[in-house]
C-alpha positions as CSV (number, residue, x, y, z in Angstrom):
1,M,72.2,-159.0,16.6
2,A,71.6,-155.3,16.2
3,R,74.6,-153.0,16.7
4,P,74.2,-151.0,19.9
5,I,73.9,-147.2,19.5
6,V,77.1,-145.6,20.7
7,R,78.4,-141.9,20.8
8,D,80.5,-141.1,17.8
9,E,83.1,-138.9,19.6
10,E,85.4,-138.7,16.7
11,G,82.6,-137.5,14.3
12,L,81.4,-134.8,16.7
13,S,84.9,-133.5,17.3
14,T,85.3,-133.1,13.5
15,L,82.0,-131.3,13.2
16,W,82.8,-128.8,16.0
17,S,86.2,-128.2,14.5
18,F,84.6,-127.4,11.2
19,V,82.2,-125.0,12.9
20,G,85.0,-123.3,14.8
21,V,87.0,-122.8,11.6
22,L,83.9,-121.4,9.8
23,V,83.2,-118.9,12.6
24,L,86.9,-117.8,12.6
25,V,86.8,-117.3,8.8
26,I,83.6,-115.2,9.0
27,A,85.1,-113.1,11.8
28,I,88.3,-112.5,9.8
29,L,86.3,-111.5,6.7
30,A,84.1,-109.2,8.7
31,V,87.2,-107.4,10.1
32,Y,88.6,-107.2,6.6
33,F,85.6,-105.7,5.0
34,V,84.5,-103.5,7.8
35,Y,87.9,-102.1,9.0
36,V,90.7,-103.0,6.6
37,I,89.2,-102.2,3.2
38,P,87.8,-98.8,4.3
39,K,91.1,-97.8,5.8
40,F,93.6,-99.2,3.4
41,G,91.7,-100.4,0.4
42,H,90.8,-97.1,-1.3
43,P,92.5,-94.0,0.2
44,P,90.2,-90.9,0.1
45,L,90.7,-88.1,-2.3
46,R,92.6,-85.3,-0.6
47,A,92.6,-81.7,-1.7
48,Q,95.7,-80.5,-3.6
49,G,96.8,-77.7,-5.9
50,G,94.5,-77.4,-9.0
51,D,91.4,-78.9,-7.2
52,Q,88.1,-77.1,-7.1
53,V,86.9,-77.3,-3.5
54,K,83.9,-76.3,-1.4
55,V,84.6,-75.5,2.2
56,D,82.5,-74.5,5.2
57,Y,84.2,-72.2,7.6
58,V,83.9,-70.0,10.7
59,G,86.3,-67.1,10.9
60,R,87.2,-65.7,14.3
61,F,89.6,-63.2,15.8
62,E,91.8,-64.6,18.5
63,D,89.5,-63.1,21.1
64,G,86.8,-65.5,19.8
65,F,84.5,-63.0,18.1
66,V,83.2,-64.2,14.7
67,F,83.9,-61.9,11.8
68,D,82.7,-64.2,8.9
69,T,81.2,-67.6,8.2
70,S,79.6,-69.7,5.4
71,L,77.1,-71.3,7.7
72,A,73.6,-69.9,8.3
73,S,73.4,-71.7,11.6
74,V,76.4,-69.8,12.9
75,A,75.3,-66.5,11.5
76,E,71.9,-66.8,13.2
77,D,73.3,-68.0,16.6
78,N,74.5,-65.0,18.5
79,A,74.5,-66.8,21.8
80,S,77.1,-69.4,20.9
81,Y,78.9,-67.3,18.2
82,T,79.3,-63.8,19.4
83,K,79.8,-61.5,16.4
84,A,82.4,-58.8,15.9
85,L,81.4,-55.4,14.6
86,S,82.9,-56.3,11.2
87,F,80.5,-59.3,10.8
88,G,78.3,-58.7,7.8
89,W,74.9,-60.2,7.1
90,R,74.3,-61.8,3.7
91,N,71.2,-62.9,1.7
92,S,72.4,-66.5,1.5
93,W,74.9,-68.8,3.2
94,Q,76.8,-71.5,1.3
95,P,80.2,-73.2,1.3
96,L,83.1,-71.2,-0.1
97,S,84.0,-72.5,-3.6
98,F,87.4,-71.9,-5.0
99,A,90.3,-73.4,-6.9
100,I,93.4,-74.2,-4.8
101,G,96.5,-72.5,-6.1
102,A,94.7,-70.3,-8.6
103,V,96.7,-67.5,-10.1
104,P,96.0,-65.0,-8.7
105,L,94.9,-66.8,-5.5
106,A,91.2,-66.9,-5.0
107,V,91.5,-66.7,-1.2
108,I,94.1,-65.6,1.2
109,Q,97.3,-67.6,1.1
110,G,97.0,-69.1,4.6
111,F,93.6,-70.4,3.8
112,D,94.6,-71.8,0.4
113,V,97.5,-73.7,2.0
114,G,95.6,-74.7,5.1
115,V,92.9,-76.7,3.3
116,Q,95.3,-78.7,1.3
117,G,95.5,-82.4,2.4
118,L,91.9,-82.5,3.7
119,A,89.5,-85.1,2.5
120,V,85.7,-84.6,2.3
121,G,84.3,-84.5,5.9
122,D,87.7,-83.6,7.4
123,A,87.7,-80.7,9.8
124,K,90.7,-78.5,10.8
125,T,91.5,-75.3,12.6
126,I,93.8,-73.0,10.5
127,V,95.6,-70.0,12.1
128,V,96.5,-67.4,9.5
129,P,99.1,-64.8,10.4
130,P,99.0,-61.3,8.8
131,N,101.7,-62.1,6.3
132,L,99.6,-65.0,4.9
133,G,96.3,-63.2,5.4
134,Y,95.3,-59.6,4.7
135,G,98.7,-58.0,5.4
136,L,100.0,-55.7,8.1
137,S,98.1,-52.8,9.5
138,D,99.1,-49.2,9.1
139,P,100.2,-47.9,12.5
140,A,99.2,-44.4,11.5
141,K,95.6,-45.6,11.4
142,I,95.6,-46.8,15.0
143,L,94.8,-44.0,17.5
144,V,94.9,-44.1,21.3
145,K,92.4,-41.7,22.9
146,P,91.5,-40.7,26.4
147,L,88.4,-42.1,28.1
148,L,88.0,-38.6,29.7
149,E,88.0,-36.5,26.5
150,P,88.3,-32.6,26.7
151,V,86.1,-30.8,24.2
152,P,86.2,-27.0,23.7
153,V,83.2,-25.0,24.8
154,R,83.8,-22.4,22.0
155,V,85.0,-23.4,18.5
156,T,85.8,-20.9,15.7
157,M,85.7,-21.6,12.0
158,N,85.0,-20.0,8.7
159,E,81.6,-20.0,7.0
160,S,82.5,-22.8,4.6
161,A,83.7,-25.1,7.5
162,F,80.5,-24.4,9.4
163,T,78.3,-25.2,6.5
164,N,80.1,-28.4,5.8
165,A,79.8,-29.5,9.4
166,Y,76.3,-28.3,10.3
167,K,74.7,-28.5,6.8
168,T,73.2,-25.0,7.1
169,Q,74.3,-21.4,6.7
170,P,75.6,-19.7,9.9
171,V,73.2,-17.1,11.4
172,S,74.0,-15.2,14.6
173,G,71.7,-16.2,17.4
174,A,70.8,-19.5,15.8
175,N,70.7,-22.8,17.8
176,V,72.2,-25.9,16.1
177,T,72.8,-29.5,17.1
178,D,76.4,-30.6,17.1
179,P,76.6,-33.3,14.4
180,F,79.0,-35.4,16.4
181,W,78.0,-35.1,20.0
182,G,74.3,-34.3,19.6
183,W,74.2,-31.5,22.1
184,S,72.8,-28.0,21.5
185,A,75.1,-25.2,20.4
186,Y,74.7,-21.4,19.9
187,V,76.0,-19.6,16.8
188,S,77.5,-16.1,16.5
189,V,78.9,-14.6,13.4
190,S,81.5,-11.7,13.2
191,G,82.6,-11.0,9.7
192,S,83.8,-14.2,8.2
193,V,84.4,-15.8,11.6
194,V,81.8,-18.2,13.0
195,T,81.9,-19.1,16.7
196,V,80.0,-22.1,17.9
197,T,79.4,-22.3,21.7
198,N,78.6,-25.8,22.8
199,S,76.1,-26.0,25.6
200,P,75.7,-29.5,27.0
201,V,74.5,-30.1,30.5
202,P,76.6,-32.0,33.1
203,G,75.3,-35.6,33.3
204,Q,73.9,-35.4,29.7
205,M,74.3,-38.7,27.8
206,V,75.7,-38.5,24.3
207,H,76.6,-41.2,21.7
208,P,79.8,-40.4,19.8
209,Y,80.0,-41.9,16.3
210,G,76.6,-43.4,17.1
211,G,78.5,-46.3,18.5
212,W,78.6,-46.1,22.3
213,A,77.4,-44.2,25.3
214,A,79.3,-41.3,26.8
215,R,78.5,-38.9,29.6
216,V,79.2,-35.2,30.0
217,D,81.0,-35.1,33.4
218,S,81.7,-31.3,33.6
219,V,81.5,-28.0,31.8
220,D,84.0,-25.2,32.8
221,D,83.2,-22.2,30.7
222,G,86.3,-20.2,31.7
223,A,89.0,-22.9,31.3
224,D,91.8,-22.9,28.8
225,N,92.1,-19.1,28.5
226,G,88.4,-18.6,27.9
227,T,87.9,-21.3,25.3
228,G,86.2,-23.4,28.0
229,R,86.4,-27.1,28.5
230,I,83.8,-29.9,28.4
231,V,84.9,-33.2,29.8
232,V,83.2,-36.2,28.2
233,H,83.5,-39.6,29.8
234,H,83.5,-42.4,27.2
235,L,81.7,-45.3,29.0
236,L,83.7,-48.1,27.4
237,D,85.2,-51.2,29.0
238,T,86.9,-54.4,27.6
239,T,83.5,-55.8,26.4
240,A,83.6,-53.1,23.7
241,V,86.7,-54.5,22.0
242,D,85.9,-55.7,18.5
243,R,82.2,-55.1,19.0
244,V,82.0,-51.3,19.0
245,G,83.0,-48.7,16.4
246,Q,81.5,-46.9,13.4
247,K,79.9,-48.3,10.3
248,T,78.7,-46.4,7.2
249,A,75.0,-46.7,6.1
250,S,76.1,-49.4,3.7
251,G,77.7,-51.5,6.4
252,T,81.4,-50.7,5.7
253,V,83.4,-50.5,8.9
254,V,85.1,-47.1,9.4
255,F,86.9,-48.0,12.6
256,V,86.7,-50.5,15.5
257,V,87.6,-50.2,19.1
258,T,90.4,-52.7,19.5
259,A,91.5,-52.0,23.1
260,V,90.3,-50.4,26.3
261,D,92.8,-49.8,29.2
262,L,90.8,-48.7,32.2
263,A,94.0,-48.3,34.3
264,A,95.6,-46.0,31.8
265,G,92.3,-44.3,31.0
266,T,92.5,-44.9,27.3
267,Y,90.8,-46.6,24.4
268,T,92.2,-47.5,21.0
269,V,90.4,-47.1,17.7
270,N,91.7,-48.8,14.6
271,Y,90.9,-47.4,11.1
272,N,92.5,-50.3,9.3
273,N,90.4,-53.0,7.7
274,P,89.4,-55.0,10.8
275,V,91.1,-58.2,9.4
276,K,94.5,-56.5,8.7
277,G,97.4,-57.0,11.0
278,R,95.8,-59.8,13.0
279,N,96.0,-63.5,13.4
280,L,92.8,-65.0,12.0
281,V,91.4,-68.4,13.2
282,F,89.4,-70.4,10.7
283,E,87.5,-73.6,11.6
284,V,87.1,-75.3,8.3
285,T,85.3,-78.5,7.0
286,M,85.9,-79.9,3.6
287,V,82.6,-80.3,1.8
288,A,83.5,-81.3,-1.8
289,I,86.6,-81.9,-4.0
290,T,86.6,-81.9,-7.7
291,R,89.8,-82.9,-9.4
292,V,90.3,-81.2,-12.8
293,G,92.2,-83.2,-15.4
């Protein structure tokens, strides 16, 4: 008589146990290869003294204005990255390459120390104080000036000083343009003394240093014992800080407006290198590390 077909409960239980163990092993291996090995198996190379590194960076003042970068995308984006007056355009943009701990240092000390410990792809914000950056500023090169500036109507000088200032020989009756303010002036010569009589019109707009707008508020020809007084109103506010100043034709910064105090009626011009005496904020990303030796 044929044996009846029956359910092999014991066999099925063994099969499912095997499948369960197999799934568990696969899951453990997946976790090991996906998470454990990348994290603990091979630690990344981290920058240290003697390494040659390449770093992308954005350098800002504490007010957020960008003074330097290695990234073309940052240089070209003035909406998201407002530029300081000291920001300079370059023909090419590429990561900064230098040897950590070089003698002498290839970069400022705070930057050199700040990138150590980073692996490729790591990003970090480094705040560099003046003593680890470009040094302290010279207080003698920081000048506080009035927003309402008095200017003499009449100025006397010798012929040499006149020629140096106006780039022409003094001739009585001649009209010249003031090289600084841009307004008209009248020349008179008596012996070796040259008198220049400035003649702006109240309400006239001028551009001192070629850097910002100013307005002639008043002209009092008889003030100050006959010297006369012109009052020029510098139309500056806090938006001018780090963005307004004077540059040479080659792009070198002569000075920068570093403060405007409307309540006190003053503005401050700084003739130091713009990065001296300031905390500098660098957003850096490690691009490459080459270990020598």
